[in-house]
C-alpha positions as a Python dict, from the first residue, in 0.01 Angstrom:
ca = {
    (1, 'M'): (0, 0, 0),
    (2, 'R'): (137, 338, -102),
    (3, 'R'): (140, 611, 162),
    (4, 'L'): (51, 965, 72),
    (5, 'P'): (308, 1230, 168),
    (6, 'S'): (227, 1415, 486),
    (7, 'L'): (113, 1774, 462),
    (8, 'P'): (420, 1924, 636),
    (9, 'R'): (660, 1745, 400),
    (10, 'W'): (450, 1847, 102),
    (11, 'F'): (444, 2208, 222),
    (12, 'Q'): (820, 2208, 281),
    (13, 'R'): (895, 2053, -56),
    (14, 'L'): (656, 2269, -257),
    (15, 'V'): (646, 2607, -79),
    (16, 'L'): (935, 2646, 164),
    (17, 'S'): (1197, 2524, -82),
    (18, 'R'): (1122, 2822, -310),
    (19, 'V'): (1187, 3167, -165),
    (20, 'W'): (955, 3349, -404),
    (21, 'L'): (668, 3110, -332),
    (22, 'S'): (731, 3138, 42),
    (23, 'F'): (698, 3515, 8),
    (24, 'L'): (377, 3483, -193),
    (25, 'V'): (221, 3236, 53),
    (26, 'L'): (336, 3457, 342),
    (27, 'G'): (137, 3748, 199),
    (28, 'L'): (-171, 3537, 127),
    (29, 'S'): (-172, 3384, 473),
    (30, 'F'): (-124, 3727, 630),
    (31, 'F'): (-434, 3857, 453),
    (32, 'A'): (-633, 3541, 531),
    (33, 'F'): (-546, 3576, 899),
    (34, 'G'): (-637, 3944, 898),
    (35, 'V'): (-971, 3895, 726),
    (36, 'G'): (-1055, 3594, 942),
    (37, 'T'): (-993, 3773, 1269),
    (38, 'L'): (-1119, 4119, 1175),
    (39, 'N'): (-1428, 4122, 1398),
    (40, 'L'): (-1403, 3773, 1536),
    (41, 'F'): (-1385, 3869, 1903),
    (42, 'L'): (-1666, 4121, 1878),
    (43, 'L'): (-1889, 3869, 1701),
    (44, 'L'): (-1804, 3595, 1952),
    (45, 'R'): (-1888, 3826, 2241),
    (46, 'A'): (-2218, 3928, 2080),
    (47, 'N'): (-2306, 3565, 2010),
    (48, 'T'): (-2233, 3449, 2363),
    (49, 'N'): (-2431, 3744, 2504),
    (50, 'L'): (-2724, 3645, 2282),
    (51, 'L'): (-2704, 3283, 2398),
    (52, 'V'): (-2678, 3382, 2763),
    (53, 'D'): (-2962, 3636, 2744),
    (54, 'H'): (-3210, 3432, 2539),
    (55, 'G'): (-3101, 3073, 2609),
    (56, 'W'): (-3282, 2794, 2427),
    (57, 'V'): (-3470, 3027, 2191),
    (58, 'A'): (-3142, 3175, 2065),
    (59, 'L'): (-3000, 2824, 2018),
    (60, 'M'): (-3300, 2719, 1813),
    (61, 'D'): (-3286, 3037, 1602),
    (62, 'G'): (-2933, 2961, 1482),
    (63, 'G'): (-2719, 3090, 1766),
    (64, 'A'): (-2543, 2756, 1809),
    (65, 'Q'): (-2473, 2729, 1436),
    (66, 'Q'): (-2334, 3081, 1434),
    (67, 'L'): (-2114, 3000, 1735),
    (68, 'F'): (-1972, 2691, 1561),
    (69, 'E'): (-1911, 2892, 1243),
    (70, 'L'): (-1727, 3159, 1440),
    (71, 'L'): (-1515, 2896, 1616),
    (72, 'F'): (-1440, 2729, 1283),
    (73, 'N'): (-1342, 3069, 1141),
    (74, 'G'): (-1108, 3114, 1436),
    (75, 'Y'): (-937, 2781, 1371),
    (76, 'V'): (-896, 2856, 1000),
    (77, 'S'): (-745, 3192, 1094),
    (78, 'M'): (-510, 3017, 1336),
    (79, 'A'): (-400, 2779, 1059),
    (80, 'A'): (-332, 3080, 835),
    (81, 'Y'): (-121, 3228, 1115),
    (82, 'V'): (82, 2907, 1146),
    (83, 'V'): (147, 2909, 770),
    (84, 'F'): (245, 3276, 797),
    (85, 'K'): (494, 3201, 1076),
    (86, 'A'): (645, 2905, 884),
    (87, 'C'): (702, 3122, 577),
    (88, 'E'): (834, 3406, 793),
    (89, 'Y'): (1082, 3168, 958),
    (90, 'R'): (1200, 3041, 620),
    (91, 'L'): (1245, 3390, 477),
    (92, 'A'): (1411, 3528, 790),
    (93, 'H'): (1668, 3249, 785),
    (94, 'W'): (1722, 3294, 413),
    (95, 'L'): (1797, 3662, 469),
    (96, 'G'): (1986, 3642, 798),
    (97, 'D'): (2188, 3323, 791),
    (98, 'P'): (2530, 3322, 628),
    (99, 'P'): (2551, 3131, 300),
    (100, 'E'): (2635, 2764, 330),
    (101, 'D'): (2998, 2668, 274),
    (102, 'D'): (3021, 2474, -50),
    (103, 'G'): (3364, 2339, 30),
    (104, 'A'): (3558, 2601, -166),
    (105, 'K'): (3865, 2737, 7),
    (106, 'P'): (3892, 3112, 48),
    (107, 'D'): (4166, 3294, -141),
    (108, 'A'): (4475, 3355, 71),
    (109, 'H'): (4612, 3700, -17),
}
């Protein structure tokens, strides 16, 4: 039976091995995180206040579904943040680390 490659290895091989693609994915994940969390806390607070104030009626009118959608949105935003941090790490090390020694000897002058 053939095993499928794991997502982290796939992401490393496809995205993190290419600096330009890491930069592109970094920007996309930054915007996804920003859009996903824009009013998330305000909406969560309003939803929980609705559920506390109106109880079972609010649950039956879609309050529970809205709560689960907001929580799901939070987890998707968190995943976008993790992707952002992985790309940031890759790019920061690409910029800040010294180049790898390829075995060539420096010129002695």
